[in-house]
C-alpha positions as CSV (number, residue, x, y, z in Angstrom):
1,X,0.3,0.0,0.0
2,X,1.4,3.3,-1.1
3,X,2.3,5.6,2.0
4,X,-0.3,8.0,2.4
5,X,1.0,11.5,1.4
6,X,0.6,14.0,4.3
7,X,2.6,17.2,3.3
8,X,0.9,20.2,1.8
9,X,0.9,20.2,-2.0
10,X,-0.5,18.0,-4.7
11,X,0.4,14.2,-5.0
12,X,0.2,11.6,-7.3
13,X,-0.8,8.4,-5.6
14,X,-1.7,4.7,-6.3
15,X,-4.5,2.8,-4.1
16,X,-2.5,-0.4,-4.6
17,X,-5.4,-2.7,-3.6
18,X,-7.0,-1.9,-7.1
19,X,-4.2,-0.5,-8.8
20,X,-6.1,2.8,-8.8
21,X,-4.2,5.9,-9.5
22,X,-5.3,9.3,-7.8
23,X,-4.3,12.9,-7.2
24,X,-4.4,14.5,-3.9
25,X,-4.0,17.9,-3.0
26,X,-3.1,18.5,0.8
27,X,-4.1,21.9,2.2
28,X,-1.6,24.0,4.2
29,X,-1.7,23.2,7.9
30,X,-3.3,19.7,7.7
31,X,-2.5,17.6,10.7
32,X,-3.5,13.9,11.4
33,X,-4.9,15.6,14.8
34,X,-7.3,17.9,13.2
35,X,-10.1,16.7,11.0
36,X,-10.4,18.5,7.4
37,X,-13.0,18.6,5.1
38,X,-12.7,16.1,2.2
39,X,-13.9,16.9,-1.6
40,X,-14.0,14.2,-4.1
41,X,-13.6,15.5,-7.8
42,X,-14.5,13.3,-10.7
43,X,-12.5,14.3,-13.9
44,X,-13.9,14.9,-17.6
45,X,-13.9,12.5,-20.6
46,X,-10.7,11.9,-22.6
47,X,-7.7,9.3,-23.0
48,X,-7.2,8.6,-19.1
49,X,-3.3,8.8,-19.2
50,X,-1.8,8.2,-15.7
51,X,-2.9,10.6,-12.9
52,X,-5.4,12.0,-15.6
53,X,-7.4,13.6,-12.5
54,X,-4.7,15.9,-11.8
55,X,-6.3,18.1,-14.8
56,X,-9.4,18.9,-13.0
57,X,-7.8,19.1,-9.6
58,X,-5.2,21.6,-10.5
59,X,-7.0,23.5,-12.9
60,X,-10.6,23.7,-11.4
61,X,-11.4,22.4,-8.1
62,X,-8.2,23.1,-6.0
63,X,-8.1,27.0,-7.2
64,X,-12.0,26.8,-7.2
65,X,-12.2,25.5,-3.4
66,X,-8.8,26.2,-2.0
67,X,-10.1,28.4,0.6
68,X,-12.2,25.5,2.2
69,X,-8.9,24.0,3.8
70,X,-9.9,20.6,2.3
71,X,-8.4,17.7,1.1
72,X,-9.0,17.4,-2.6
73,X,-8.8,14.0,-4.0
74,X,-9.1,13.2,-7.9
75,X,-9.0,9.6,-8.8
76,X,-8.7,8.3,-12.5
77,X,-11.8,6.8,-14.3
78,X,-10.2,3.4,-15.4
79,X,-13.3,2.0,-16.8
80,X,-14.4,5.0,-19.2
81,X,-17.5,5.9,-17.3
82,X,-18.1,7.0,-13.7
83,X,-21.8,6.1,-13.6
84,X,-21.5,2.2,-13.7
85,X,-21.4,0.0,-10.6
86,X,-17.6,-1.2,-11.2
87,X,-16.3,2.6,-11.1
88,X,-18.7,3.3,-8.2
89,X,-17.2,0.4,-6.4
90,X,-13.7,1.7,-7.0
91,X,-14.6,5.2,-5.7
92,X,-16.3,3.8,-2.7
93,X,-13.3,1.8,-1.7
94,X,-10.9,4.8,-2.3
95,X,-13.1,7.0,0.0
96,X,-12.8,4.1,2.6
97,X,-8.9,4.0,2.4
98,X,-8.7,7.9,2.7
99,X,-10.9,7.9,5.6
100,X,-8.8,5.3,7.3
101,X,-5.5,7.2,6.7
102,X,-6.4,10.6,7.0
103,X,-7.9,12.8,9.5
104,X,-11.4,13.6,7.5
105,X,-14.5,15.4,9.2
106,X,-17.7,13.2,7.8
107,X,-19.6,16.2,8.3
108,X,-17.8,18.1,5.9
109,X,-17.7,16.1,2.8
110,X,-18.6,17.1,-1.1
111,X,-18.8,15.3,-4.3
112,X,-18.1,17.4,-7.7
113,X,-17.1,16.9,-11.2
114,X,-17.1,18.3,-14.7
115,X,-18.8,17.1,-17.9
116,X,-18.2,13.1,-17.6
117,X,-17.5,14.0,-13.9
118,X,-20.6,16.0,-13.6
119,X,-22.5,13.2,-14.8
120,X,-20.8,10.9,-12.3
121,X,-21.6,13.4,-9.5
122,X,-25.3,13.1,-10.1
123,X,-24.9,9.4,-10.2
124,X,-22.7,8.7,-7.0
125,X,-24.4,11.4,-5.1
126,X,-27.7,10.0,-5.4
127,X,-26.6,6.8,-4.4
128,X,-24.3,7.5,-1.6
129,X,-25.9,10.5,0.2
130,X,-24.6,8.9,3.6
131,X,-21.2,9.9,2.4
132,X,-21.3,13.4,1.0
133,X,-22.8,16.3,2.5
134,X,-23.5,18.2,-0.9
135,X,-23.0,17.6,-4.4
136,X,-21.9,20.2,-7.2
137,X,-22.3,18.7,-10.6
138,X,-20.9,21.0,-13.3
139,X,-21.7,20.7,-17.1
140,X,-22.9,17.3,-16.8
141,X,-26.4,15.7,-17.5
142,X,-28.5,14.4,-14.9
143,X,-29.4,10.8,-14.7
144,X,-32.6,9.6,-15.9
145,X,-33.8,9.1,-12.6
146,X,-32.5,12.2,-10.8
147,X,-35.7,13.9,-10.8
148,X,-37.1,11.0,-9.0
149,X,-34.5,10.5,-6.4
150,X,-35.4,11.6,-2.8
151,X,-32.4,13.8,-2.2
152,X,-31.3,14.2,1.4
153,X,-28.4,16.3,0.4
154,X,-28.3,19.9,-1.1
155,X,-27.5,20.2,-4.7
156,X,-25.4,23.1,-6.4
157,X,-25.7,22.7,-10.1
158,X,-23.7,24.8,-12.5
159,X,-24.2,24.8,-16.1
160,X,-23.5,27.0,-19.1
161,X,-26.2,28.0,-21.7
162,X,-23.3,28.2,-24.3
163,X,-22.4,24.6,-23.7
164,X,-22.3,22.9,-27.3
165,X,-21.4,19.4,-25.9
166,X,-23.9,19.0,-22.9
167,X,-26.6,21.5,-23.5
168,X,-28.3,22.7,-20.6
169,X,-31.9,21.9,-21.1
170,X,-32.2,18.8,-19.6
171,X,-30.3,19.8,-16.5
172,X,-32.6,23.1,-16.3
173,X,-35.4,20.8,-16.8
174,X,-34.6,18.5,-13.8
175,X,-33.5,21.2,-11.5
176,X,-37.0,22.7,-12.1
177,X,-38.9,19.4,-11.4
178,X,-36.6,18.9,-8.0
179,X,-37.5,22.6,-7.1
180,X,-41.0,21.9,-7.3
181,X,-40.7,18.5,-5.3
182,X,-39.1,20.8,-2.5
183,X,-35.5,19.5,-2.9
184,X,-32.5,21.8,-1.9
185,X,-31.2,22.8,-5.0
186,X,-29.7,25.7,-6.6
187,X,-29.1,26.5,-10.3
188,X,-26.2,28.8,-11.3
189,X,-26.7,29.3,-15.1
190,X,-23.7,30.8,-16.8
191,X,-23.6,32.8,-20.0
192,X,-21.0,32.5,-23.1
193,X,-19.0,30.1,-21.8
194,X,-18.3,26.9,-23.9
195,X,-17.9,23.2,-22.9
196,X,-13.9,23.3,-23.1
197,X,-13.5,26.4,-21.3
198,X,-13.1,25.0,-18.0
199,X,-11.1,27.5,-16.5
200,X,-14.2,29.8,-16.7
201,X,-15.7,27.6,-14.0
202,X,-13.3,28.4,-11.5
203,X,-14.9,31.8,-10.4
204,X,-18.3,30.0,-10.2
205,X,-17.0,27.2,-8.0
206,X,-15.3,30.1,-5.9
207,X,-18.7,31.7,-5.4
208,X,-20.1,28.4,-4.4
209,X,-17.7,28.4,-1.1
210,X,-20.4,30.2,1.1
211,X,-23.2,27.9,0.2
212,X,-21.0,25.1,1.0
213,X,-19.9,26.4,4.5
214,X,-23.3,27.1,5.3
215,X,-24.2,23.4,4.3
216,X,-21.5,22.0,6.2
217,X,-22.3,23.9,9.3
218,X,-26.1,23.0,9.3
219,X,-24.7,19.1,9.1
220,X,-22.4,20.0,12.2
221,X,-25.4,21.2,14.1
222,X,-27.6,18.4,13.1
């Protein structure tokens, strides 16, 4: 088993039980005697070269959520799709490994992802609401059953009207249906940002930080 990285910075790691590659960002000041938040970041589609998840971690999620002081982990999807039972099992086993080797505040957890990772966020968040306090899918279609899910965790959905790969219409429809059912969901609709302009999602993700803190505070009080 690879020794868990503990120094501040971005590290490429391997969960040897499944030979699963993942990239992890350790925040400044992290210590094993003070539980930290945990953010799971799911990468977009493309040829999954070694430590492919580092792209979304370093380019979007870490700069977007840096101020939260969270451990941020971005696994490589080895099966081509996050929204399937085998990828699901790999992610859940990796989360268990991280919980065993890091000081993590279970009430301060978040799952997020972009494009393919956004689709995976809808999928995994719905099926593991006990493991995440909130979910932020970005530029990713909801699952066919997302509007029927009994959401117990809040959602913060980010999508661009100019997305030419994953049009926002389906996302907008599901968000509307969820709101009608009383689900805790916020929809941030961006303008003029195309699907491959991932870097322009950093600022909208930074803007979500107060919402995340509020969600985590509510989870703590509960």
